[in-house]
MARZA-791240 format. One record per atom (N, C-alpha, C, CB): residue in one letter; residue number from 1; x, y, z. Coordinates in steps of 0.05 Angstrom, whole numbers. Glycine has a CB too. Layout:
  resn  resi      xx      yy      zz
     a   NUM       X       Y       Z
...
This chain:
  resn  resi      xx      yy      zz
     m     1      13     -23       2
     m     1      -4       4       0
     m     1      19      22       1
     m     1     -28      11      26
     w     2      38      26      14
     w     2      51      41      17
     w     2      82      48      -1
     w     2      51      38      40
     d     3      85      27     -22
     d     3     102      24     -41
     d     3     109      58     -57
     d     3      88      -1     -60
     s     4      91      72     -64
     s     4      96      89     -79
     s     4     110     112     -61
     s     4      72      96     -94
     i     5     110     110     -38
     i     5     114     137     -19
     i     5     149     137     -18
     i     5      98     132      19
     i     6     158     160     -27
     i     6     189     173     -31
     i     6     204     187     -13
     i     6     189     190     -49
     y     7     216     182       6
     y     7     231     203      25
     y     7     248     220      11
     y     7     249     190      48
     d     8     244     240      23
     d     8     260     264       7
     d     8     260     284      38
     d     8     238     282     -28
     a     9     287     284      42
     a     9     298     300      68
     a     9     288     331      74
     a     9     330     302      65
     d    10     284     342      51
     d    10     271     368      50
     d    10     248     375      44
     d    10     281     381      37
     r    11     228     353      36
     r    11     199     356      27
     r    11     179     332      40
     r    11     198     354      -7
     y    12     185     308      48
     y    12     177     289      53
     y    12     188     263      63
     y    12     169     287      39
     c    13     190     269      97
     c    13     204     259     115
     c    13     187     236     133
     c    13     213     282     130
     c    14     195     224     155
     c    14     182     208     173
     c    14     156     226     183
     c    14     204     198     199
     e    15     161     252     192
     e    15     140     261     203
     e    15     109     270     187
     e    15     152     282     214
     h    16     118     271     160
     h    16     100     279     133
     h    16      88     247     133
     h    16     122     293      98
     f    17      98     222     131
     f    17      86     204     126
     f    17      76     193     150
     f    17      98     191     112
     l    18      81     204     179
     l    18      69     192     197
     l    18      34     206     200
     l    18      89     194     223
     i    19      33     235     191
     i    19      11     251     191
     i    19     -13     236     166
     i    19      23     285     185
     d    20       3     222     145
     d    20      -9     202     116
     d    20     -25     189     136
     d    20      16     177      94
     a    21      -5     171     146
     a    21     -12     144     152
     a    21     -38     144     175
     a    21      17     129     164
     y    22     -33     166     195
     y    22     -53     172     212
     y    22     -81     179     204
     y    22     -43     190     224
     k    23     -79     198     178
     k    23    -101     204     164
     k    23    -115     179     153
     k    23     -94     222     143
     h    24     -98     163     141
     h    24    -106     141     125
     h    24    -127     118     140
     h    24     -79     127     115
     y    25    -109     117     165
     y    25    -129     102     187
     y    25    -146     105     201
     y    25    -123      96     200
     r    26    -144     128     217
     r    26    -162     139     225
     r    26    -177     161     216
     r    26    -154     143     242
     q    27    -173     173     198
     q    27    -188     196     182
     q    27    -182     223     192
     q    27    -220     193     183
     i    28    -163     223     208
     i    28    -155     242     225
     i    28    -137     264     213
     i    28    -143     230     247
     d    29    -132     287     204
     d    29    -112     307     200
     d    29     -97     312     221
     d    29    -121     330     193
     l    30     -65     308     231
     l    30     -54     313     248
     l    30     -38     338     245
     l    30     -43     293     253
     s    31     -43     350     214
     s    31     -21     373     207
     s    31     -27     394     228
     s    31     -23     387     174
     p    32     -57     407     228
     p    32     -58     430     249
     p    32     -37     423     279
     p    32     -95     433     259
     k    33     -41     403     285
     k    33     -31     397     314
     k    33       4     393     314
     k    33     -47     366     326
     l    34      12     377     290
     l    34      46     375     290
     l    34      65     394     275
     l    34      54     350     279
     l    35      51     401     254
     l    35      63     424     240
     l    35      61     456     250
     l    35      51     422     215
     t    36      89     462     249
     t    36      89     499     251
     t    36     101     508     231
     t    36     105     514     276
     s    37      85     527     219
     s    37      94     537     186
     s    37     105     513     165
     s    37     122     561     188
     g    38      91     497     175
     g    38     101     474     156
     g    38     118     447     155
     g    38     113     486     142
     f    39     134     451     183
     f    39     151     441     187
     f    39     145     420     216
     f    39     170     463     187
     f    40     153     404     219
     f    40     146     386     245
     f    40     160     403     275
     f    40     162     350     241
     n    41     147     398     291
     n    41     151     408     311
     n    41     151     391     336
     n    41     138     426     312
     v    42     176     376     347
     v    42     176     355     372
     v    42     153     371     394
     v    42     213     350     389
     q    43     159     391     400
     q    43     152     402     421
     q    43     114     403     420
     q    43     168     430     422
     n    44     110     404     392
     n    44      80     400     389
     n    44      69     381     403
     n    44      72     395     365
     l    45      87     357     405
     l    45      68     332     418
     l    45      68     342     443
     l    45      78     299     417
     r    46      64     363     454
     r    46      61     366     482
     r    46      21     367     483
     r    46      80     399     494
     q    47      14     367     461
     q    47     -14     370     454
     q    47     -27     338     454
     q    47     -16     387     423
     f    48      -3     327     457
     f    48     -17     300     452
     f    48     -18     284     488
     f    48       8     279     424
     a    49     -33     262     487
     a    49     -24     248     522
     a    49       0     233     514
     a    49     -51     223     541
     q    50      15     230     537
     q    50      39     210     534
     q    50      27     192     549
     q    50      68     218     543
     v    51      33     162     534
     v    51      27     142     554
     v    51      46     119     552
     v    51      -2     132     553
     d    52      46     100     574
     d    52      65      83     574
     d    52      68      69     560
     d    52      66      73     588
     k    53      50      54     544
     k    53      49      33     528
     k    53      34      35     505
     k    53      41      14     541
     p    54      42      31     477
     p    54      29      38     456
     p    54       0      21     452
     p    54      47      34     433
     s    55     -18      34     439
     s    55     -43      24     431
     s    55     -46      27     397
     s    55     -66      39     447
     q    56     -67      14     386
     q    56     -66      15     366
     q    56     -68      41     350
     q    56     -78       0     363
     y    57     -48      51     333
     y    57     -44      75     324
     y    57     -39      95     342
     y    57     -61      80     310
     s    58     -13      88     360
     s    58      -2     114     375
     s    58      17     117     356
     s    58      10     111     408
     i    59      26     146     374
     i    59      51     162     357
     i    59      67     147     373
     i    59      57     198     357
     v    60      93     142     362
     v    60     122     134     373
     v    60     140     161     362
     v    60     136     101     358
     l    61     152     159     381
     l    61     176     183     385
     l    61     200     174     391
     l    61     171     204     407
     f    62     218     169     377
     f    62     247     156     383
     f    62     261     178     384
     f    62     260     135     362
     r    63     279     184     407
     r    63     298     211     412
     r    63     324     197     422
     r    63     284     236     438
     a    64     343     210     402
     a    64     373     206     420
     a    64     394     238     414
     a    64     396     169     404
     r    65     407     242     422
     r    65     429     264     424
     r    65     417     284     403
     r    65     463     253     416
     s    66     420     274     384
     s    66     420     301     361
     s    66     397     284     338
     s    66     462     311     342
     k    67     381     274     345
     k    67     361     266     327
     k    67     333     258     339
     k    67     372     246     312
     a    68     312     259     321
     a    68     289     241     325
     a    68     272     238     308
     a    68     276     245     344
     h    69     258     212     309
     h    69     243     201     289
     h    69     214     194     298
     h    69     257     177     279
     v    70     197     191     280
     v    70     172     187     288
     v    70     160     161     270
     v    70     156     215     285
     g    71     139     156     286
     g    71     130     129     264
     g    71      97     123     279
     g    71     160      92     268
     l    72      86     105     265
     l    72      59      97     277
     l    72      52      70     288
     l    72      41     101     260
     w    73      51      65     311
     w    73      49      35     323
     w    73      15      25     305
     w    73      47      37     368
     v    74      19       2     289
     v    74       3      -2     277
     v    74       6     -44     278
     v    74       6      20     250
     d    75      -6     -57     288
     d    75     -13     -83     296
     d    75      14     -90     303
     d    75     -28    -102     275
     g    76      16     -77     323
     g    76      45     -92     341
     g    76      72     -81     341
     g    76      54    -121     331
     r    77      75     -74     313
     r    77      97     -55     303
     r    77      96     -29     291
     r    77     108     -66     285
     v    78     120     -23     283
     v    78     121      10     282
     v    78     127      11     246
     v    78     153      27     306
     l    79     101      25     238
     l    79     100      36     212
     l    79     118      65     208
     l    79      70      41     206
     h    80     134      65     193
     h    80     148      97     194
     h    80     168      87     161
     h    80     174     106     235
     l    81     176     120     164
     l    81     192     125     137
     l    81     214     118     141
     l    81     194     152     127
     e    82     234     106     113
     e    82     261     105     124
     e    82     266     116      97
     e    82     276      76     137
     p    83     299     128      98
     p    83     304     138      68
     p    83     304     121      42
     p    83     330     149      67
     h    84     304      91      50
     h    84     303      78      27
     h    84     270      67      23
     h    84     326      54      29
     g    85     252      76      36
     g    85     222      69      40
     g    85     200      69      58
     g    85     221      50      36
     v    86     181      56      58
     v    86     163      57      88
     v    86     168      20      99
     v    86     118      67      81
     v    87     174      22     118
     v    87     183       0     135
     v    87     165      -6     156
     v    87     208       5     147
     w    88     158     -21     162
     w    88     133     -43     181
     w    88     152     -61     206
     w    88     115     -75     153
     q    89     164     -48     225
     q    89     184     -63     241
     q    89     181     -69     265
     q    89     204     -52     241
     t    90     189     -87     285
     t    90     185     -85     308
     t    90     200     -65     327
     t    90     187    -106     314
     l    91     188     -59     350
     l    91     200     -36     358
     l    91     232     -39     366
     l    91     184     -26     382
     n    92     241     -64     372
     n    92     265     -67     381
     n    92     287     -59     352
     n    92     267     -99     394
     i    93     270     -69     321
     i    93     292     -58     310
     i    93     295     -27     303
     i    93     297     -72     289
     v    94     272     -12     310
     v    94     271      14     299
     v    94     288      29     320
     v    94     240      25     294
     k    95     279      20     350
     k    95     298      32     367
     k    95     327      30     374
     k    95     290      30     384
     q    96     343      10     352
     q    96     372      22     350
     q    96     382      44     345
     q    96     383      13     337
     g    97     397      52     361
     g    97     410      79     349
     g    97     394     106     368
     g    97     403      81     309
     f    98     377     100     385
     f    98     364     114     403
     f    98     365     114     426
     f    98     347     114     401
     d    99     360     132     451
     d    99     367     133     471
     d    99     337     128     482
     d    99     384     154     476
     r   100     320     142     475
     r   100     289     139     489
     r   100     266     137     470
     r   100     281     166     506
     v   101     247     123     474
     v   101     222     120     456
     v   101     202     128     481
     v   101     217      86     438
     l   102     186     142     469
     l   102     161     151     479
     l   102     135     146     455
     l   102     164     185     488
     f   103     110     140     477
     f   103      84     137     458
     f   103      71     168     469
     f   103      60     102     467
     y   104      47     162     444
     y   104      27     196     446
     y   104       8     180     437
     y   104      34     231     423
     e   105     -17     193     443
     e   105     -39     187     439
     e   105     -54     215     426
     e   105     -48     175     463
     a   106     -67     213     405
     a   106     -86     239     402
     a   106    -103     243     422
     a   106    -103     238     378
     i   107    -110     266     430
     i   107    -132     272     451
     i   107    -153     292     431
     i   107    -116     291     481
């Protein structure tokens, strides 16, 4: 379903894919809550409820000292966009290279 999605660091990356995937599954556009002047702002996640464990369609935020990455929890795995395309991976695989993993629910 996501085969045609192409990563572009300047125009379409993990946060844009998160918004599109969430809209596909939940029919809710998160753009107004997640984007500031067209760009993703991690601080905007304060508008969401942080939870200890993910449930279907939770937002998954991966943090490291100098980077962040986001995905969507779908059927017990993380659906997210990498430079080589859309992948659906276990949490353990995705969190390699990240110090923290946080889960959020839209309110």
